[in-house]
C-alpha positions as CSV (number, residue, x, y, z in Angstrom):
1,X,-35.8,35.8,-151.1
2,X,-39.0,34.0,-152.3
3,X,-39.4,32.5,-148.3
4,X,-39.2,36.0,-146.8
5,X,-41.9,37.5,-150.1
6,X,-44.4,34.0,-149.0
7,X,-44.1,34.8,-145.0
8,X,-44.8,38.4,-146.0
9,X,-47.7,37.8,-148.0
10,X,-48.8,35.6,-145.2
11,X,-48.6,38.4,-142.5
12,X,-51.0,40.4,-145.0
13,X,-53.6,38.3,-146.1
14,X,-54.2,37.5,-142.0
15,X,-54.0,41.6,-141.4
16,X,-56.8,42.1,-144.2
17,X,-59.0,39.0,-143.0
18,X,-58.3,40.7,-139.0
19,X,-59.3,44.1,-140.0
20,X,-62.5,42.7,-142.3
21,X,-63.8,40.7,-139.3
22,X,-63.0,44.1,-136.7
23,X,-65.1,46.2,-139.5
24,X,-68.0,43.3,-139.2
25,X,-68.1,43.1,-136.0
26,X,-68.5,46.7,-135.6
27,X,-71.2,47.0,-138.2
28,X,-72.8,44.6,-136.3
29,X,-75.7,45.2,-133.3
30,X,-76.8,49.2,-135.3
31,X,-79.6,49.7,-137.0
32,X,-79.8,52.9,-139.2
33,X,-82.9,54.9,-140.5
34,X,-83.8,57.9,-141.9
35,X,-87.0,59.7,-140.2
36,X,-89.4,62.6,-141.3
37,X,-92.9,63.7,-140.3
38,X,-93.5,65.7,-136.8
39,X,-90.5,67.2,-135.3
40,X,-88.9,65.4,-137.8
41,X,-86.7,66.8,-141.3
42,X,-84.9,64.2,-143.0
43,X,-83.6,62.2,-139.5
44,X,-80.5,60.1,-139.6
45,X,-81.3,58.2,-136.4
46,X,-78.4,55.0,-135.2
47,X,-79.2,52.6,-132.9
48,X,-75.6,51.2,-131.2
49,X,-76.6,48.1,-128.5
50,X,-74.4,45.8,-126.5
51,X,-74.0,42.7,-128.1
52,X,-73.7,41.0,-124.8
53,X,-77.8,41.4,-124.5
54,X,-79.6,38.6,-123.6
55,X,-83.0,40.7,-124.6
56,X,-81.9,42.7,-127.7
57,X,-81.0,41.0,-131.2
58,X,-83.3,38.7,-133.2
59,X,-85.7,35.5,-132.0
60,X,-86.6,32.9,-134.5
61,X,-89.7,32.1,-132.5
62,X,-91.0,28.9,-132.2
63,X,-93.2,27.6,-134.5
64,X,-90.9,29.8,-137.1
65,X,-91.4,33.1,-137.6
66,X,-88.8,36.0,-136.4
67,X,-88.5,38.7,-133.9
68,X,-86.0,41.5,-133.4
69,X,-86.2,43.8,-130.8
70,X,-83.0,46.4,-130.3
71,X,-83.3,50.1,-128.1
72,X,-80.0,52.4,-127.8
73,X,-80.4,51.9,-123.6
74,X,-79.0,55.3,-123.0
75,X,-77.1,55.5,-119.2
76,X,-78.8,58.6,-118.7
77,X,-83.2,59.5,-118.6
78,X,-82.2,63.2,-120.5
79,X,-80.8,61.0,-123.8
80,X,-83.0,60.3,-126.0
81,X,-84.6,56.3,-126.1
82,X,-84.6,55.1,-129.8
83,X,-85.9,51.1,-130.2
84,X,-87.3,49.2,-133.1
85,X,-89.3,46.4,-132.6
86,X,-89.6,43.9,-135.6
87,X,-92.3,40.6,-136.3
88,X,-91.5,38.7,-139.3
89,X,-93.9,36.7,-140.7
90,X,-91.1,34.1,-140.7
91,X,-87.9,32.8,-140.0
92,X,-85.3,33.0,-143.0
93,X,-84.7,35.4,-145.9
94,X,-87.2,37.1,-148.1
95,X,-89.8,39.6,-147.7
96,X,-93.2,40.8,-146.1
97,X,-95.3,43.8,-146.6
98,X,-96.5,45.0,-143.5
99,X,-100.1,44.0,-141.8
100,X,-99.0,40.5,-144.3
101,X,-100.7,37.9,-142.1
102,X,-98.6,35.8,-139.7
103,X,-99.6,32.2,-139.7
104,X,-97.8,30.7,-137.5
105,X,-97.8,32.6,-134.8
106,X,-99.5,31.3,-130.7
107,X,-102.7,32.3,-129.7
108,X,-102.5,35.8,-128.4
109,X,-98.4,36.7,-130.0
110,X,-98.3,38.5,-133.2
111,X,-100.7,38.5,-135.8
112,X,-99.8,40.5,-138.5
113,X,-96.0,41.5,-139.7
114,X,-94.6,45.2,-138.5
115,X,-92.1,47.3,-136.6
116,X,-92.6,49.7,-134.4
117,X,-90.3,52.9,-133.1
118,X,-90.1,54.0,-129.5
119,X,-88.7,57.7,-130.1
120,X,-88.5,61.1,-128.5
121,X,-90.4,64.2,-128.7
122,X,-89.9,67.2,-126.6
123,X,-89.0,64.3,-124.2
124,X,-91.6,62.6,-124.3
125,X,-91.8,58.7,-125.3
126,X,-93.4,57.8,-128.5
127,X,-94.6,55.0,-130.1
128,X,-95.0,55.3,-134.0
129,X,-96.6,52.1,-135.5
130,X,-98.8,50.7,-138.9
131,X,-102.7,51.1,-138.7
132,X,-103.8,47.6,-138.2
133,X,-107.2,48.1,-138.9
134,X,-106.5,50.0,-142.3
135,X,-103.6,48.3,-143.8
136,X,-103.4,50.9,-147.0
137,X,-102.9,54.5,-144.6
138,X,-99.3,53.2,-143.8
139,X,-97.5,50.8,-146.2
140,X,-94.1,49.1,-145.2
141,X,-91.6,46.6,-146.4
142,X,-89.2,44.5,-144.2
143,X,-86.4,42.5,-145.9
144,X,-84.3,40.5,-144.1
145,X,-81.7,39.6,-146.5
146,X,-79.0,38.0,-144.3
147,X,-80.2,34.7,-141.3
148,X,-77.1,33.0,-139.7
149,X,-77.4,30.7,-137.3
150,X,-77.8,31.1,-133.6
151,X,-74.9,33.1,-132.7
152,X,-74.4,34.6,-136.2
153,X,-76.0,37.9,-138.0
154,X,-79.2,38.6,-138.8
155,X,-79.9,41.6,-141.4
156,X,-82.5,43.5,-143.6
157,X,-84.0,46.8,-144.0
158,X,-86.9,47.9,-143.7
159,X,-89.2,51.5,-145.2
160,X,-92.5,52.6,-144.2
161,X,-95.0,54.8,-143.3
162,X,-96.3,54.9,-139.4
163,X,-98.6,56.7,-137.2
164,X,-98.6,58.9,-133.5
165,X,-100.6,60.6,-132.5
166,X,-102.6,61.7,-135.5
167,X,-99.0,62.6,-137.6
168,X,-97.6,60.3,-140.2
169,X,-93.9,59.8,-139.8
170,X,-92.5,57.9,-143.4
171,X,-88.9,55.9,-142.5
172,X,-87.2,55.0,-145.6
173,X,-83.5,53.9,-145.4
174,X,-84.0,51.5,-142.4
175,X,-81.1,49.2,-142.4
176,X,-80.4,46.4,-138.9
177,X,-77.5,44.2,-138.3
178,X,-78.4,42.4,-135.2
179,X,-77.5,39.1,-133.4
180,X,-79.8,35.7,-133.7
181,X,-80.3,34.6,-130.2
182,X,-82.6,31.4,-130.9
């Protein structure tokens, strides 16, 4: 009788571990945020992407800051294309404000912390970005909560104001879970 209970408990534990692993993989390689401004009214955006891509995910750039790029890569041009590009001032966990300096960037590389969104408005690509020359106009925050090893997961949050063509956009509840490529 005890042997059957032990086997049943062991089987249940294995199923729980497998279920947890599947749920973790579903959440991996996803970006979500809510956007308000212009034609967007509290719209939830979700980007899912192929984890096998060698160009999408998190890169710990030498000499030690973090770049993240993700797009939804629609298969036909009629679909909306959404993308996010993040530069964070170090390769690890922590919080940085948009426009904080990236002191260890190479010449010609990223100089400040930012996140930029690509959206589609009336069929046209539009890049929403912070105002780097007047930081107070587009405040924002990026937080890295998990910084795994190569092949692992980088997870975090972002929020702030962005501008494009005279419009201001508020981004809230931003969250990303991406592969760490290097």
